[in-house]
Residue frames relative to the residue before (quaternion, step in Angstrom):
aa qw qx qy qz dx dy dz
M 1.0000 0.0000 0.0000 0.0000 0.00 0.00 0.00
T 0.4558 -0.7003 0.4765 0.2736 3.64 -0.67 0.85
R 0.6559 -0.5023 0.4116 0.3849 3.38 -1.43 0.41
T 0.6228 0.5643 -0.3253 0.4335 3.58 0.98 -0.94
A 0.6779 0.4819 -0.3016 0.4661 3.64 0.87 -0.93
I 0.6204 0.5463 -0.3479 0.4424 3.58 1.04 -0.84
F 0.7068 0.4551 -0.3026 0.4491 3.53 0.89 -0.88
F 0.5544 0.6035 -0.3743 0.4340 3.62 1.14 -0.52
F 0.7214 0.4267 -0.2455 0.4871 3.52 0.71 -1.14
A 0.6392 0.5092 -0.3638 0.4471 3.67 0.92 -0.42
S 0.6831 0.4469 -0.3383 0.4681 3.49 1.08 -0.71
V 0.6007 0.5054 -0.4221 0.4534 3.66 0.93 -0.36
A 0.6463 0.5246 -0.3613 0.4201 3.70 0.91 -0.75
A 0.6530 0.4999 -0.3257 0.4664 3.52 1.06 -0.85
A 0.6191 0.5462 -0.3365 0.4530 3.69 0.99 -0.78
T 0.6571 0.5002 -0.3065 0.4734 3.51 0.97 -0.92
A 0.6520 0.5390 -0.3224 0.4247 3.54 0.90 -0.80
L 0.6708 0.4899 -0.2800 0.4813 3.58 1.09 -0.82
S 0.6611 0.5147 -0.3322 0.4332 3.58 1.13 -0.30
I 0.6132 0.5458 -0.3301 0.4660 3.49 1.32 0.08
T 0.0909 -0.7833 0.6133 0.0448 3.67 -0.84 0.77
A 0.3686 -0.7461 0.5146 0.2066 3.61 -0.72 1.02
C 0.1789 0.7989 -0.5678 0.0856 3.61 -0.99 0.65
S 0.7437 -0.4447 0.2457 0.4344 3.53 -1.10 0.51
G 0.7501 0.3228 -0.2051 0.5396 3.81 -0.57 0.75
G 0.7411 -0.3981 0.2762 0.4647 3.66 0.99 -0.29
D 0.6181 -0.5660 0.3773 0.3939 3.51 -1.15 0.11
V 0.2396 -0.7707 0.5872 0.0617 3.45 -1.26 0.69
T 0.3202 -0.7588 0.5139 0.2399 3.60 -0.63 0.83
V 0.3576 -0.7899 0.4647 0.1795 3.47 -0.59 1.30
G 0.7825 0.4004 -0.1878 0.4383 3.46 0.93 -0.87
S 0.4533 0.6990 -0.4636 0.3016 3.48 1.17 0.37
S 0.4310 -0.7758 0.4125 0.2054 3.41 -0.64 1.38
D 0.6825 0.4708 -0.2756 0.4864 3.60 1.34 -0.52
Q 0.7567 0.3821 -0.2412 0.4725 3.52 1.12 -0.14
A 0.8542 0.1642 -0.0145 0.4931 3.56 0.76 -1.06
L 0.5629 0.6242 -0.3745 0.3914 3.58 1.19 -0.09
K 0.2984 -0.7770 0.5197 0.1926 3.63 -0.34 1.20
K 0.1976 -0.7893 0.5790 0.0515 3.42 -1.34 0.79
K 0.4827 -0.6607 0.4532 0.3537 3.49 -1.01 0.41
S 0.7013 -0.4924 0.3034 0.4168 3.63 -1.17 0.37
D 0.7096 0.3878 -0.2672 0.5241 3.64 1.23 -0.41
G 0.5878 -0.6167 0.3205 0.4141 3.55 1.34 0.40
G 0.4475 0.6662 -0.4765 0.3589 3.61 1.16 0.26
A 0.5845 -0.5783 0.4309 0.3718 3.48 -1.33 0.26
T 0.5001 -0.6614 0.4926 0.2642 3.56 -1.43 0.53
G 0.7377 0.3357 -0.2150 0.5449 3.52 1.27 0.10
D 0.3840 -0.7310 0.5327 0.1856 3.50 -1.29 0.47
G 0.6294 -0.4777 0.3237 0.5205 3.65 1.38 0.08
T 0.8253 0.2169 -0.1182 0.5078 3.53 1.12 -0.42
T 0.7716 0.0626 -0.0645 0.6297 3.45 1.29 -0.43
C 0.2947 -0.7340 0.5998 0.1208 3.56 -1.38 0.59
S 0.0152 -0.7779 0.6282 0.0052 3.63 -1.14 0.51
W 0.4187 -0.7030 0.5085 0.2681 3.52 -1.16 0.66
D 0.3091 0.7780 -0.4784 0.2651 3.65 1.40 0.11
D 0.8742 -0.0002 -0.0206 0.4852 3.62 -0.79 1.07
A 0.3939 0.7478 -0.4497 0.2888 3.53 1.41 0.43
V 0.3530 -0.7204 0.5455 0.2426 3.58 -0.87 0.61
S 0.0225 -0.7820 0.6228 0.0129 3.77 -0.80 0.84
Y 0.2346 -0.7672 0.5767 0.1544 3.50 -1.22 0.56
D 0.2942 -0.7662 0.5632 0.0957 3.45 -0.86 1.20
P 0.2537 -0.7965 0.5168 0.1851 3.57 -0.32 1.26
A 0.5246 0.6490 -0.3720 0.4065 3.68 1.17 -0.15
T 0.8022 0.1972 -0.1163 0.5514 3.48 1.04 -0.88
G 0.4693 -0.7159 0.4250 0.2942 3.55 1.20 -0.25
K 0.6375 0.5739 -0.2701 0.4374 3.35 1.36 0.35
E 0.3551 -0.7318 0.5108 0.2784 3.64 -0.94 0.48
T 0.0490 -0.8158 0.5717 0.0724 3.54 -1.11 0.54
V 0.3605 -0.7368 0.5296 0.2161 3.72 -1.03 0.74
T 0.2622 -0.7780 0.5489 0.1571 3.43 -0.84 0.97
P 0.4166 -0.7973 0.3889 0.1990 3.34 -0.55 1.24
S 0.7900 -0.0020 0.0241 0.6126 3.60 1.28 -0.58
G 0.0708 0.8499 -0.5209 0.0374 3.47 -1.00 0.37
T 0.5908 -0.6005 0.3651 0.3962 3.74 -1.02 0.03
G 0.4160 -0.7291 0.4763 0.2617 3.53 -0.98 0.79
Y 0.1708 -0.7838 0.5922 0.0758 3.65 -1.06 0.69
K 0.4234 -0.6748 0.5460 0.2594 3.59 -1.21 0.36
V 0.6341 -0.5133 0.4147 0.4031 3.65 -1.13 0.58
G 0.7544 0.3525 -0.2555 0.4912 3.65 -0.60 1.09
D 0.5540 0.6052 -0.3703 0.4356 3.50 1.33 -0.54
S 0.1999 -0.7101 0.6656 0.1128 3.62 -1.29 0.73
F 0.1089 0.7959 -0.5891 0.0872 3.59 -1.11 0.77
P 0.6301 -0.5504 0.3656 0.4079 3.58 -1.12 0.42
S 0.4460 -0.6536 0.5218 0.3187 3.69 -1.00 0.54
L 0.6716 -0.5140 0.3572 0.3964 3.57 -1.24 0.41
D 0.6690 0.4866 -0.3454 0.4430 3.68 1.14 -0.56
G 0.5266 -0.6941 0.3712 0.3213 3.59 1.30 0.21
C 0.7466 0.3935 -0.2559 0.4715 3.68 1.10 -0.12
N 0.6620 0.5189 -0.2561 0.4763 3.57 1.30 -0.56
T 0.2728 -0.7487 0.5460 0.2588 3.63 -1.09 0.15
C 0.2363 -0.8177 0.5189 0.0788 3.49 -1.00 0.68
H 0.1907 -0.7925 0.5724 0.0895 3.64 -0.96 0.55
C 0.3442 -0.6677 0.6038 0.2668 3.67 -1.10 0.71
T 0.0446 0.7744 -0.6309 -0.0134 3.59 -0.67 0.94
A 0.7219 -0.4469 0.3043 0.4319 3.55 -1.39 0.16
E 0.6730 0.4700 -0.2881 0.4931 3.65 1.33 -0.60
G 0.7002 -0.3453 0.2908 0.5531 3.70 1.22 -0.31
I 0.7436 -0.3936 0.3521 0.4100 3.38 -1.56 -0.58
A 0.0054 0.7960 -0.6053 0.0054 3.63 -0.61 0.99
C 0.1159 -0.8333 0.5404 0.0126 3.48 -0.83 1.12
T 0.5390 -0.5632 0.5050 0.3704 3.68 -1.25 0.35
L 0.3186 -0.7626 0.5411 0.1554 3.51 -1.24 0.65
M 0.1525 0.7961 -0.5607 0.1688 3.58 0.82 1.03
A 0.4391 -0.6824 0.5001 0.3024 3.63 -0.97 0.71
C 0.3420 -0.7778 0.5010 0.1645 3.61 -0.58 1.13
A 0.5120 -0.6250 0.5040 0.3054 3.39 -1.28 0.53
P 0.6824 -0.4878 0.3069 0.4496 3.64 -1.01 0.41
G 0.5069 -0.7112 0.4036 0.2727 3.51 -0.80 1.05
A 0.4617 -0.6160 0.5422 0.3368 3.52 -1.30 0.55
C 0.3309 -0.7000 0.5902 0.2285 3.55 -1.51 0.03
T 0.1571 -0.7901 0.5852 0.0921 3.57 -0.99 0.66
L 0.1472 0.7745 -0.6069 0.1004 3.63 -0.96 0.95
D 0.8571 -0.0209 -0.0749 0.5093 3.38 -0.90 1.20
G 0.6980 -0.4926 0.2222 0.4699 3.58 1.16 0.92
K 0.6239 0.4979 -0.3687 0.4763 3.58 1.25 0.27
T 0.2763 -0.7690 0.5553 0.1548 3.61 -1.02 0.78
Y 0.0398 -0.8129 0.5804 0.0266 3.53 -0.94 0.80
A 0.4985 -0.6701 0.4721 0.2821 3.56 -0.97 0.91
A 0.6500 -0.5105 0.4210 0.3737 3.52 -1.25 0.63
G 0.7964 0.2436 -0.2077 0.5130 3.72 -0.71 1.09
E 0.5437 0.6110 -0.3965 0.4169 3.50 1.27 -0.23
S 0.2310 -0.7559 0.5987 0.1295 3.58 -1.06 0.78
F 0.0387 0.7914 -0.6077 0.0531 3.57 -1.22 0.72
T 0.5810 -0.5974 0.4136 0.3667 3.57 -1.24 0.40
A 0.4503 -0.6662 0.4935 0.3313 3.66 -0.81 0.67
P 0.6855 -0.4994 0.3579 0.3907 3.50 -1.42 0.51
D 0.5787 0.5709 -0.3981 0.4251 3.82 1.07 -0.44
G 0.4659 -0.7103 0.4264 0.3110 3.57 1.10 -0.61
C 0.7632 0.3742 -0.2027 0.4862 3.48 1.37 -0.17
N 0.6512 0.4513 -0.2754 0.5444 3.60 1.41 -0.36
D 0.3403 -0.7307 0.5505 0.2173 3.46 -1.41 0.40
C 0.1594 -0.7926 0.5796 0.1023 3.59 -0.95 0.60
T 0.1356 -0.7636 0.6226 0.1044 3.59 -1.36 0.42
C 0.4475 -0.6922 0.5188 0.2266 3.51 -1.05 0.82
Q 0.1791 -0.8061 0.5564 0.0925 3.64 -0.42 1.12
P 0.6191 -0.5192 0.4348 0.3976 3.46 -1.34 0.66
G 0.7752 0.3421 -0.2599 0.4631 3.63 -1.00 0.99
G 0.6329 -0.6296 0.2785 0.3542 3.46 1.45 0.12
A 0.5168 0.6150 -0.4166 0.4256 3.53 1.52 -0.09
I 0.2507 -0.7297 0.6228 0.1297 3.58 -1.41 0.63
A 0.1553 -0.7812 0.6046 0.0079 3.46 -0.91 1.18
C 0.0300 -0.8255 0.5611 -0.0528 3.59 -0.63 1.07
T 0.5006 -0.5958 0.5229 0.3479 3.51 -1.18 0.53
E 0.2954 -0.7551 0.5690 0.1372 3.52 -1.23 0.49
R 0.1339 0.7712 -0.5939 0.1861 3.63 0.80 1.06
A 0.5075 -0.6236 0.5333 0.2630 3.39 -1.34 0.70
C 0.2728 -0.7986 0.5025 0.1880 3.72 -0.45 0.96
A 0.5496 -0.5913 0.4976 0.3172 3.50 -1.15 0.78
P 0.4583 -0.6810 0.4921 0.2899 3.59 -0.88 0.84
T 0.3907 -0.6925 0.5196 0.3127 3.58 -0.90 0.67
D 0.6261 -0.5522 0.3896 0.3889 3.55 -1.39 0.49
C 0.4394 -0.6531 0.5472 0.2845 3.58 -1.28 0.54
K 0.0694 -0.8119 0.5793 -0.0202 3.47 -1.01 0.80
K 0.4844 -0.6074 0.5363 0.3300 3.69 -1.26 0.40
T 0.0822 0.8007 -0.5866 0.0896 3.49 -0.89 1.11
G 0.4761 0.6285 -0.5056 0.3504 3.53 -1.22 -0.19
C 0.6572 -0.5305 0.3393 0.4142 3.55 -1.18 0.30
S 0.7541 0.2541 -0.1858 0.5763 3.78 1.04 -0.52
G 0.5167 -0.6302 0.4417 0.3751 3.74 1.04 0.16
E 0.3330 0.7562 -0.4710 0.3088 3.52 1.18 0.86
I 0.7629 0.3954 -0.1971 0.4720 3.48 1.15 -0.29
C 0.2536 -0.7712 0.5705 0.1242 3.55 -0.89 1.05
S 0.3031 0.7482 -0.5603 0.1855 3.67 -0.70 1.06
D 0.5100 -0.6331 0.4651 0.3504 3.52 -1.28 0.25
Q 0.7250 0.3205 -0.2743 0.5444 3.68 1.25 0.18
D 0.6074 -0.5143 0.4404 0.4154 3.58 -1.25 0.44
V 0.0461 -0.7733 0.6323 -0.0017 3.56 -1.08 0.90
A 0.2562 -0.7306 0.6151 0.1490 3.55 -0.95 0.97
S 0.0140 -0.7963 0.6043 -0.0254 3.36 -1.12 1.04
A 0.5967 -0.5455 0.4052 0.4269 3.58 -1.11 0.18
C 0.4164 -0.7389 0.4999 0.1751 3.47 -1.00 1.07
I 0.3003 0.7383 -0.5096 0.3242 3.35 0.68 1.48
W 0.2568 -0.8270 0.4576 0.2016 3.56 -0.25 1.12
A 0.0635 -0.7619 0.6406 0.0711 3.57 -1.15 0.65
E 0.6114 -0.5994 0.3636 0.3672 3.63 -0.92 0.89
H 0.7170 0.4512 -0.3387 0.4095 3.70 0.72 -0.70
F 0.4248 0.6963 -0.4681 0.3399 3.60 1.16 0.09
A 0.6277 0.5559 -0.3542 0.4141 3.35 1.08 -0.80
C 0.5543 0.6129 -0.3892 0.4070 3.75 1.08 -0.32
Y 0.6383 0.5750 -0.3064 0.4099 3.48 1.15 -0.63
A 0.5325 0.6819 -0.3694 0.3391 3.48 1.30 -0.48
T 0.7523 0.2711 -0.1607 0.5786 3.61 1.25 -0.63
A 0.5590 0.6285 -0.4166 0.3448 3.60 1.02 0.08
K 0.4996 -0.6852 0.4596 0.2639 3.50 -1.06 0.57
C 0.1565 -0.7478 0.6418 0.0663 3.58 -0.72 1.26
E 0.3015 0.7490 -0.5444 0.2275 3.70 -0.53 1.10
R 0.6571 -0.5632 0.3561 0.3523 3.48 -1.26 0.44
Q 0.2999 -0.7817 0.5200 0.1694 3.58 -0.67 0.97
S 0.7661 -0.4018 0.2742 0.4200 3.51 -1.39 0.04
N 0.6932 0.4915 -0.2843 0.4438 3.49 1.14 -0.61
G 0.5754 -0.6236 0.3390 0.4064 3.52 1.45 0.08
K 0.6549 0.5186 -0.3183 0.4481 3.47 1.27 0.06
C 0.4703 -0.6962 0.4417 0.3148 3.55 -1.00 0.56
A 0.1308 0.7902 -0.5769 0.1604 3.64 -0.82 0.94
W 0.5869 -0.5260 0.4592 0.4099 3.57 -1.28 0.28
T 0.4495 -0.6847 0.5159 0.2511 3.52 -0.90 1.02
P 0.3640 -0.7679 0.4819 0.2138 3.70 -0.47 0.97
T 0.0597 0.7824 -0.6088 0.1169 3.57 -0.40 1.19
A 0.6373 -0.5287 0.4177 0.3740 3.53 -1.44 0.39
E 0.6296 0.5577 -0.3207 0.4356 3.54 1.12 -0.62
L 0.6669 0.5086 -0.2660 0.4752 3.51 1.00 -0.95
T 0.6949 0.4691 -0.2934 0.4593 3.54 0.83 -0.89
S 0.5687 0.5547 -0.3430 0.5013 3.59 1.15 -0.72
C 0.7276 0.4340 -0.2770 0.4534 3.63 0.59 -1.03
I 0.6481 0.4966 -0.3558 0.4547 3.54 0.81 -0.51
D 0.6121 0.5538 -0.3084 0.4728 3.62 1.07 -0.98
S 0.7268 0.4336 -0.2894 0.4472 3.56 0.80 -0.87
K 0.6444 0.5053 -0.3476 0.4567 3.71 1.11 -0.13
K 0.5660 0.6163 -0.3923 0.3819 3.58 1.20 -0.14
């Protein structure tokens, strides 16, 4: 066998070795176009030969068994490595596009109001009265109990506002604000907090104008 032939076979072997990435459960071919190479929604490549992007790429979620299209993403240069959109696999920017390992991912976590919860974890809903559970795949399931309304209170800088939440207002005094000192702040028939209209309150406000 000629020296040229030996060099050719050695180069092929080296290229093949570089296209394999080790991961738990065995080796996965990174550059396989039929298994790990990501495609755009129209079937086009996720790379142009020098850069790669998640823009309009199709990803498969093993937890839900569905494919999703990524509307936008970060650009990478050929040779760059970065996390997959599923959070557990590793991707590489190749001349053909984005190629990712195919490890089975653990059940996904859930994120709500900036907090992250593990699959199966339960927590209190933002409304303070319902309970939620993080489902496999990142979905959140919550109870739908009707929450008891909070009490109405006088708030604002001068106590001139009736609300069930603390409200900040400009500290500019108006004479009719004094009328609210003896007025009733309570929930009205429409379910909202407001000053209960009475003849005394109306008369007081009119006299301050």
